[in-house]
C-alpha positions as CSV (number, residue, x, y, z in Angstrom):
1,M,-2.1,38.8,42.3
2,V,0.3,39.0,39.3
3,G,-1.1,41.1,36.4
4,F,0.2,41.2,32.9
5,I,4.0,41.5,33.0
6,D,6.8,41.7,30.5
7,R,6.2,41.3,26.7
8,K,7.1,45.0,26.4
9,N,8.8,44.6,23.0
10,E,5.8,42.7,21.6
11,I,3.3,45.4,22.8
12,R,5.5,48.2,21.4
13,I,5.6,46.5,17.9
14,L,1.9,45.9,17.9
15,E,1.3,49.6,18.8
16,D,3.5,50.7,16.0
17,I,1.5,48.6,13.5
18,Y,-1.8,49.8,15.0
19,R,-0.8,53.5,14.5
20,S,-0.4,52.9,10.8
21,S,-3.1,54.4,8.6
22,S,-3.4,51.2,6.6
23,S,-5.0,47.9,7.4
24,S,-2.9,45.1,8.9
25,L,-3.1,41.4,9.5
26,V,-0.9,40.2,12.4
27,V,-0.5,36.6,13.3
28,I,0.4,35.7,16.8
29,Y,1.2,32.0,17.3
30,G,3.0,29.7,19.7
31,R,2.5,26.7,21.9
32,R,-0.5,26.7,24.2
33,R,-0.2,28.4,27.6
34,V,2.4,30.8,26.5
35,G,0.3,33.9,26.9
36,K,-1.0,34.8,23.4
37,T,-4.5,35.7,24.6
38,E,-3.2,37.7,27.5
39,L,-0.9,39.6,25.2
40,S,-3.8,40.4,22.9
41,R,-6.0,41.5,25.8
42,E,-3.3,43.8,27.1
43,F,-2.8,45.3,23.7
44,I,-6.6,46.0,22.9
45,K,-7.2,47.9,26.1
46,G,-8.7,51.2,25.2
47,K,-9.2,50.3,21.6
48,K,-12.5,49.7,19.8
49,T,-12.3,45.9,19.4
50,V,-14.4,42.9,18.3
51,Y,-13.1,39.8,20.0
52,I,-14.1,36.5,18.5
53,F,-13.2,33.2,20.1
54,I,-13.5,30.4,17.5
55,E,-14.9,27.2,18.9
56,I,-15.5,24.1,17.0
57,K,-19.2,24.3,16.7
58,P,-21.9,25.0,14.0
59,E,-21.4,28.1,12.0
60,A,-24.8,29.5,13.0
61,L,-23.6,29.6,16.6
62,I,-20.4,31.3,15.7
63,F,-22.3,33.9,13.7
64,K,-24.5,34.5,16.7
65,D,-21.4,35.1,18.8
66,I,-20.1,37.5,16.2
67,E,-23.4,39.3,16.2
68,D,-23.2,39.8,19.9
69,S,-19.7,41.1,19.8
70,F,-20.5,43.6,17.1
71,G,-23.7,44.6,19.0
72,E,-21.6,45.7,21.9
73,I,-19.5,47.9,19.6
74,L,-22.1,49.2,17.2
75,K,-24.9,49.4,19.8
76,I,-27.1,47.7,17.1
77,K,-26.8,44.0,16.6
78,P,-26.2,43.2,12.9
79,R,-27.6,40.2,11.1
80,I,-24.9,37.8,9.9
81,D,-25.9,34.6,8.0
82,S,-22.7,34.0,6.1
83,W,-19.0,34.8,6.0
84,D,-19.6,37.2,3.2
85,D,-22.0,39.1,5.5
86,F,-19.3,39.2,8.1
87,F,-16.5,40.5,5.9
88,N,-18.8,42.9,4.1
89,L,-19.8,44.4,7.5
90,I,-16.2,44.8,8.5
91,F,-15.0,46.4,5.4
92,N,-18.0,48.8,5.1
93,L,-17.2,50.2,8.6
94,K,-15.0,53.3,8.2
95,E,-14.0,53.7,11.9
96,K,-10.8,51.8,12.7
97,L,-11.5,48.5,14.5
98,T,-9.3,45.8,16.0
99,L,-10.6,42.4,15.2
100,V,-9.2,39.5,17.3
101,F,-9.7,36.0,16.1
102,D,-8.7,33.7,19.0
103,E,-7.9,30.0,18.1
104,F,-8.2,30.9,14.5
105,Q,-7.0,27.5,13.3
106,N,-10.3,26.0,14.5
107,L,-12.0,27.5,11.4
108,S,-10.4,24.7,9.4
109,K,-12.7,22.3,11.1
110,V,-15.8,24.6,11.1
111,N,-15.6,25.5,7.4
112,P,-12.2,25.3,5.5
113,C,-13.7,27.6,2.8
114,V,-13.5,30.5,5.3
115,F,-9.9,31.1,4.4
116,S,-10.7,31.6,0.7
117,K,-13.5,34.0,1.7
118,F,-11.1,35.9,3.9
119,Q,-8.5,36.1,1.1
120,K,-11.1,37.4,-1.4
121,H,-12.4,40.1,0.8
122,W,-8.9,41.1,2.1
123,D,-7.6,41.4,-1.4
124,L,-10.5,43.5,-2.6
125,N,-10.7,45.8,0.4
126,H,-7.6,46.1,2.6
127,N,-6.1,49.0,0.7
128,E,-9.1,51.2,1.5
129,S,-9.4,50.0,5.1
130,Q,-7.5,50.7,8.3
131,H,-8.7,47.8,10.4
132,M,-6.3,45.7,12.3
133,F,-6.8,41.9,12.2
134,L,-5.2,40.1,15.1
135,I,-5.0,36.3,14.4
136,I,-4.2,34.1,17.4
137,G,-3.3,30.4,16.9
138,S,-2.2,27.7,19.4
139,Y,-1.5,24.9,17.0
140,V,1.8,25.9,15.5
141,G,1.8,23.4,12.6
142,M,-1.7,24.4,11.5
143,I,-1.2,28.2,11.7
144,K,2.1,27.9,9.7
145,K,0.2,25.9,7.1
146,I,-2.6,28.4,6.8
147,F,-0.4,31.4,6.4
148,K,3.0,30.1,5.1
149,D,2.1,27.3,2.7
150,T,2.2,28.6,-0.8
151,K,-0.8,26.5,-1.8
152,E,-3.1,28.1,0.9
153,P,-5.3,31.1,0.1
154,L,-4.0,33.3,2.9
155,F,-0.3,32.8,2.0
156,G,1.5,36.1,1.8
157,R,-1.3,38.1,3.3
158,A,0.1,38.5,6.9
159,T,1.6,41.9,7.7
160,M,3.7,40.3,10.5
161,F,4.2,37.0,12.3
162,F,4.8,36.9,16.1
163,N,6.1,33.6,17.3
164,L,5.5,34.1,21.0
165,K,8.1,32.2,23.0
166,P,8.1,31.1,26.6
167,F,10.0,33.4,29.0
168,N,13.8,32.8,29.4
169,F,15.2,31.9,32.8
170,F,15.6,35.5,33.9
171,D,12.1,36.5,33.1
172,S,10.8,33.3,34.8
173,Y,12.8,34.1,37.9
174,A,11.3,37.6,38.0
175,F,7.8,36.2,37.5
176,L,8.1,33.7,40.4
177,N,9.8,36.2,42.6
178,A,6.5,38.0,42.8
179,F,5.2,34.9,44.8
180,F,8.3,33.6,46.6
181,D,11.6,34.9,47.8
182,L,13.6,32.4,45.8
183,E,17.2,31.3,46.1
184,I,18.8,31.1,42.7
185,E,19.3,27.3,42.9
186,D,15.6,26.7,43.5
187,A,14.7,29.2,40.7
188,S,16.9,27.2,38.4
189,K,15.1,23.9,39.3
190,F,11.7,25.5,38.7
191,Y,12.9,26.5,35.3
192,F,14.3,23.1,34.5
193,I,10.9,21.5,35.4
194,F,8.3,24.1,34.3
195,G,10.2,26.0,31.7
196,G,9.2,29.6,31.0
197,V,5.6,29.1,30.2
198,P,3.6,31.8,32.0
199,K,0.5,29.5,32.7
200,Y,2.7,27.0,34.5
201,L,4.6,29.6,36.4
202,L,1.3,31.1,37.5
203,L,0.2,27.7,38.8
204,V,3.5,27.3,40.6
205,G,2.9,30.6,42.3
206,Q,-0.8,30.1,43.2
207,I,-0.7,26.4,44.2
208,G,2.9,25.5,44.8
209,T,5.5,26.4,47.3
210,G,9.0,27.8,47.2
211,D,10.4,24.2,47.0
212,P,10.6,23.1,43.4
213,V,10.6,19.3,44.1
214,E,7.6,19.6,46.5
215,T,5.8,21.7,43.9
216,F,6.5,19.2,41.2
217,K,5.1,16.4,43.3
218,K,2.0,18.5,44.1
219,L,1.2,19.5,40.5
220,F,2.2,16.3,38.7
221,I,1.5,13.5,41.2
222,D,-0.7,14.6,44.1
223,T,-3.3,16.8,42.3
224,K,-2.3,15.6,38.8
225,I,-3.1,19.1,37.5
226,L,-0.2,18.9,35.0
227,A,0.1,15.1,34.7
228,E,-1.8,15.0,31.3
229,E,-0.6,18.4,30.1
230,G,1.8,17.2,27.4
231,K,-0.8,14.8,26.1
232,N,-3.6,17.3,26.1
233,I,-1.6,19.9,24.2
234,L,0.2,17.7,21.7
235,T,-2.4,15.1,20.8
236,L,-4.5,17.8,19.1
237,E,-1.4,19.3,17.5
238,F,-0.2,16.0,16.0
239,G,-3.6,14.4,15.2
240,S,-3.9,10.7,14.4
241,E,-0.1,10.2,14.2
242,H,0.5,11.5,17.8
243,R,1.8,8.1,19.1
244,S,4.7,8.1,16.7
245,Y,5.5,11.7,17.5
246,F,5.3,11.0,21.2
247,S,7.6,8.0,20.9
248,I,10.2,10.2,19.2
249,L,9.9,13.0,21.7
250,E,10.3,10.4,24.5
251,A,13.4,9.1,22.8
252,I,15.0,12.6,22.5
253,S,14.1,13.5,26.1
254,S,15.9,10.3,27.2
255,G,19.1,11.4,25.6
256,N,18.8,9.8,22.1
257,A,20.0,12.6,19.9
258,T,20.8,11.1,16.5
259,P,18.3,9.7,14.0
260,K,19.8,6.2,14.4
261,E,19.5,6.3,18.2
262,I,15.9,7.5,17.9
263,S,15.1,4.8,15.4
264,D,16.7,2.1,17.6
265,Y,14.8,3.4,20.7
266,T,11.4,3.7,19.1
267,G,11.5,0.8,16.6
268,L,10.4,3.2,13.8
269,Q,12.0,2.8,10.4
270,P,14.7,5.4,9.7
271,G,12.7,6.9,6.8
272,A,9.7,7.5,9.1
273,V,12.0,9.0,11.8
274,S,13.4,11.4,9.3
275,K,9.9,12.5,8.2
276,Y,8.7,13.0,11.8
277,L,11.8,14.9,12.8
278,Y,11.4,17.2,9.9
279,E,7.9,18.0,11.0
280,L,8.9,18.4,14.6
281,V,11.6,20.9,13.7
282,N,10.1,22.9,10.8
283,N,6.3,22.7,11.3
284,Y,5.8,22.2,15.0
285,E,9.0,23.9,16.3
286,I,9.2,21.6,19.3
287,V,12.5,20.1,18.4
288,I,15.7,21.8,17.4
289,R,18.2,20.4,14.9
290,E,21.8,21.1,15.8
291,K,25.2,20.6,14.4
292,P,28.5,21.3,16.2
293,V,29.2,25.0,16.2
294,I,32.4,24.2,14.3
295,M,33.6,21.3,12.1
296,S,30.1,20.2,11.4
297,R,29.2,17.4,9.0
298,T,25.8,16.2,7.9
299,R,26.1,13.0,9.9
300,D,26.9,15.0,13.1
301,T,23.3,16.3,13.3
302,R,21.6,15.9,16.7
303,Y,18.1,16.7,17.9
304,F,17.0,18.3,21.2
305,L,13.7,19.4,22.7
306,L,13.4,23.2,22.8
307,D,10.9,23.4,25.7
308,N,12.0,22.5,29.2
309,F,8.5,21.5,30.2
310,F,8.0,19.1,27.3
311,N,11.5,17.7,27.9
312,F,10.7,17.1,31.6
313,W,7.2,15.7,30.9
314,F,8.4,13.2,28.3
315,R,11.4,12.1,30.2
316,F,9.6,11.6,33.6
317,I,5.8,11.7,33.3
318,Y,5.0,10.2,29.9
319,R,7.7,7.4,30.3
320,N,6.4,6.5,33.8
321,S,2.7,7.1,33.1
322,R,1.7,3.5,34.0
323,L,3.8,3.4,37.1
324,L,2.4,6.8,38.2
325,E,-1.1,5.3,38.0
326,I,-0.2,2.0,39.8
327,S,2.3,3.3,42.4
328,P,2.8,7.0,42.6
329,E,5.3,6.7,45.5
330,R,7.5,4.3,43.6
331,A,7.3,6.5,40.5
332,F,8.4,9.5,42.5
333,E,11.3,7.6,43.9
334,L,12.5,6.6,40.4
335,I,12.2,10.2,39.2
336,M,14.2,11.5,42.1
337,K,17.0,9.1,41.4
338,D,17.4,10.5,37.8
339,I,16.3,14.1,38.3
340,N,19.8,15.4,39.1
341,S,21.2,14.0,35.9
342,Y,18.3,15.8,34.1
343,F,19.1,19.0,35.9
344,G,22.7,18.7,34.8
345,K,21.8,18.7,31.1
346,A,19.2,21.4,31.6
347,F,21.9,23.6,33.3
348,E,23.9,23.6,30.1
349,K,21.1,25.4,28.3
350,L,20.7,27.8,31.2
351,A,24.4,28.5,31.2
352,A,24.3,29.4,27.5
353,E,21.3,31.7,28.2
354,F,23.4,33.4,30.9
355,L,26.3,34.0,28.5
356,I,24.1,35.2,25.7
357,E,22.4,37.8,28.0
358,M,25.7,38.9,29.5
359,N,27.2,39.3,26.0
360,R,24.1,41.2,24.9
361,K,24.5,43.7,27.7
362,G,28.3,44.0,27.3
363,L,29.1,42.6,30.7
364,L,31.7,40.0,29.7
365,D,35.4,40.7,29.2
366,F,35.1,39.4,25.7
367,E,32.5,39.5,22.9
368,F,31.2,36.6,20.9
369,M,29.0,36.4,17.7
370,D,28.2,32.7,17.8
371,I,27.6,30.1,20.5
372,G,26.8,26.4,20.5
373,R,27.7,22.9,21.5
374,W,30.6,20.9,20.0
375,W,31.0,17.2,19.5
376,H,33.1,14.9,17.4
377,R,33.0,11.2,17.7
378,N,33.0,10.5,21.4
379,E,34.3,13.9,22.5
380,E,32.0,16.8,23.6
381,I,32.3,20.3,24.8
382,D,29.3,21.9,26.5
383,I,29.6,25.4,25.1
384,I,31.9,27.1,22.6
385,T,31.7,30.8,21.9
386,L,33.2,32.4,18.7
387,N,34.3,35.8,17.5
388,R,35.0,35.0,13.9
389,E,36.3,38.5,13.1
390,K,38.9,38.5,15.9
391,K,39.5,34.7,15.7
392,E,38.7,34.4,19.4
393,I,37.3,31.1,20.8
394,S,36.1,30.3,24.4
395,F,35.5,26.8,25.7
396,F,33.2,26.1,28.7
397,E,32.3,23.1,30.7
398,C,29.0,23.2,32.7
399,K,28.6,21.3,36.0
400,W,25.4,21.2,38.1
401,S,27.5,20.7,41.3
402,S,29.7,22.4,43.9
403,L,33.3,22.3,42.9
404,N,36.5,22.8,44.9
405,T,39.7,24.1,43.3
406,K,41.1,20.6,42.7
407,E,38.0,19.5,40.9
408,V,38.0,22.6,38.8
409,E,41.6,22.1,37.8
410,I,40.9,18.5,36.7
411,I,37.9,19.7,34.6
412,L,39.9,22.5,33.0
413,A,42.8,20.2,32.1
414,E,40.3,17.9,30.4
415,L,38.7,20.8,28.7
416,K,42.1,21.9,27.3
417,R,42.7,18.4,25.9
418,K,39.4,18.4,24.1
419,A,39.8,22.0,22.9
420,A,43.0,21.0,21.0
421,L,40.8,18.7,18.9
422,V,38.7,21.6,17.7
423,K,40.1,22.6,14.3
424,W,39.5,26.3,13.9
425,H,42.4,28.7,13.2
426,N,44.5,26.7,15.6
427,A,47.8,28.6,14.8
428,R,46.3,32.1,15.1
429,R,43.3,31.9,17.4
430,K,43.0,33.5,20.9
431,E,41.7,30.8,23.3
432,R,39.9,31.2,26.6
433,Y,38.8,28.4,29.0
434,G,35.9,28.6,31.4
435,I,33.7,26.7,33.7
436,I,30.1,27.4,34.8
437,A,28.8,25.5,37.9
438,K,26.4,25.6,40.7
439,D,29.1,26.7,43.1
440,I,32.9,27.2,42.7
441,K,35.4,27.7,45.5
442,D,38.3,30.2,45.1
443,K,36.7,31.9,42.0
444,E,38.9,34.9,42.3
445,K,42.0,32.9,42.3
446,L,40.9,31.0,39.2
447,K,40.0,34.3,37.5
448,S,43.5,35.7,38.3
449,M,44.9,32.7,36.4
450,G,43.0,33.9,33.3
451,Y,40.0,31.5,33.5
452,L,36.4,32.4,32.9
453,V,34.6,31.3,36.0
454,F,30.9,31.7,36.8
455,D,28.5,30.1,39.3
456,L,25.0,30.8,40.5
457,R,26.2,33.8,42.6
458,D,27.0,35.5,39.3
459,F,23.5,34.7,38.1
460,S,22.1,36.3,41.2
461,T,24.0,39.5,40.6
462,F,22.9,39.7,37.0
463,L,19.2,39.1,38.1
464,L,19.1,42.2,40.2
465,S,19.3,44.5,37.1
466,W,17.1,42.2,35.1
467,Q,14.1,42.4,37.5
468,Q,14.1,46.2,37.2
469,E,13.6,45.8,33.4
470,F,11.0,43.1,33.7
471,F,8.3,45.0,35.6
């Protein structure tokens, strides 16, 4: 059984805030299944805590739940008939309490006036209190509106925001390695399919096998445990407009990266596409808006899904939902025909993660301060790293395949051709060229020629030290 693991930095920061003699209001938000509740439960161990899970139900029943929670702490069950009773009770208690509100955004459907009540009592009392309010929210757009919209009563009241993210690849590998003795290639495929969401990784470990494709089939097709997951999470997030949002996310997952491509794919008007993309990037944080790392122009903007799981789900499950119902075997065949292409694009993101972590730990022969993709017209480079102070630039191509020396030479020659198109201190810059692939023959020979060459064996070496930090 895997217990609570990682999130050491988040726990440390929460403990620092808790030790303060003043009151605090900490907001932990992020997509569902990412481990927000588990983080809060780990943090409150040994602390005097009132835990309140906000369900969408009549206020009277919520007050009864609150009475029960306080009864366990105070040993006397209080009477609570209103939110004023609730906040007065809290702020009249002198002993430090931690109050956890899980699924806080549900209060907007129970009674939207609660937020104004909270603001009134907080403003009147928090300077004389030392309580810690821990707000947990699963609907990113709603939580951001409640606390970051200048028109909302709780705007400006939060002490700190925690946007809890899924694990990166290296944490995901360490998590799954508690269940399976994984080869690095299989670990990569698990990450491409399930992302770094702890809940899904736990399902993989408990129900799946060490084979990522077999596990995918089991969880999405045979048992259908995750078949509706994207819909279940995002329908509530997006509300009545979820179909338009879904069509845009399907378009992006299928490789349509520009607003025009998305409009053509979905049939939505360009103005509507722009509106939805803005919401997906800024309010829901499901899509990322990117420009080339150098030579960017407004019209060069492209959009990508941040979350591997959602990317996979929209590309393969949502798009094939009817066929998965009619003929699961045929749907599985179609998915398998396209899955390697998907792995290839997902590997580019993983390769960038690898370079970032290696750079952070000082394990590269060079240092960079910026990293990103580059494209111009029909030309693309998978990864460029920059050191603007030293005018150093490195160009990388990523290949989800095994390459011999001849294939590498062809790829590198093409990379040099494209690199010459990148206008950035061309007369004075120091250039490096590299390749990151599943497997590369004669790596040492290529390194001796001055190339930056990495494959999954280098990922494995790096993971040995990472696992020691994770647990």
